[in-house]
C-alpha positions as CSV (number, residue, x, y, z in Angstrom):
1,M,-1.9,8.5,6.0
2,V,-5.1,6.6,5.6
3,I,-6.5,5.8,1.7
4,D,-9.9,4.2,1.6
5,A,-9.8,2.4,-1.6
6,R,-12.5,0.1,-0.9
7,E,-14.4,1.8,-3.9
8,I,-11.4,2.0,-6.4
9,G,-9.8,-0.8,-8.5
10,A,-6.6,-2.4,-7.4
11,H,-4.9,-1.1,-10.5
12,E,-5.8,2.3,-9.8
13,I,-4.8,2.1,-6.2
14,L,-1.2,0.6,-7.3
15,T,-0.9,3.7,-9.6
16,K,-1.5,6.1,-6.7
17,L,1.0,4.0,-4.5
18,K,3.4,4.5,-7.1
19,K,3.6,8.1,-7.2
20,I,3.5,8.5,-3.4
21,F,6.7,6.1,-3.3
22,E,8.0,8.3,-5.9
23,E,7.2,11.6,-3.8
24,Y,8.2,10.2,-0.5
25,R,11.6,8.2,-2.0
26,E,14.2,7.8,1.0
27,K,11.6,9.4,3.3
28,E,9.7,7.7,6.3
29,V,6.2,6.4,5.4
30,D,3.4,5.1,7.3
31,I,0.4,4.4,5.1
32,K,-2.8,2.3,5.6
33,I,-5.0,1.5,2.7
34,L,-8.4,0.0,3.1
35,I,-9.3,-2.5,0.3
36,K,-12.4,-4.9,-0.4
37,T,-10.7,-8.1,-1.2
38,Q,-7.8,-10.2,0.2
39,S,-6.4,-10.6,-3.3
40,D,-6.2,-6.8,-3.8
41,A,-4.5,-6.6,-0.4
42,K,-2.1,-9.1,-1.4
43,R,-1.1,-7.1,-4.6
44,I,-0.7,-3.9,-2.8
45,K,1.8,-5.8,-0.1
46,A,3.6,-7.5,-2.9
47,F,4.2,-4.0,-5.0
48,S,5.2,-2.2,-1.6
49,T,7.6,-5.3,-0.5
50,M,8.9,-5.1,-4.2
51,S,9.4,-1.1,-3.4
52,G,11.6,-1.6,-0.4
53,Y,8.8,-1.0,2.3
54,N,7.3,-3.5,5.0
55,A,3.8,-4.4,4.7
56,N,1.3,-6.2,6.6
57,V,-2.2,-7.3,6.0
58,E,-5.0,-7.2,8.7
59,V,-8.7,-8.6,8.3
60,K,-11.0,-6.3,9.4
61,N,-15.0,-6.3,9.6
62,G,-15.9,-7.0,5.8
63,Y,-12.7,-5.5,4.4
64,F,-8.8,-5.4,4.9
65,A,-6.2,-3.1,5.8
66,T,-2.7,-3.0,4.4
67,R,-0.2,-1.0,6.4
68,I,2.9,0.2,4.8
69,T,6.0,1.4,6.7
70,G,9.6,2.1,6.3
71,I,12.2,4.0,4.1
72,S,12.4,3.0,0.3
73,C,15.9,2.4,-0.6
74,G,15.2,4.6,-3.4
75,C,14.9,2.2,-6.1
76,V,11.3,2.5,-7.2
């Protein structure tokens, strides 16, 4: 799943991620989020990690991509 969040705020994407994590609780996820700023990418990574997923940030041409993978323990 790819989510282009370059035109929305970090709070909105975190809310959307929370819903996705609840929907996919204890199931495999592979999500790539495109975001404008490095600080927002780090916030997404931190939230994903706290939710039990693996997350990595890649620098792209003018934006950042956070890839979230794994299976949550179900404690979101």
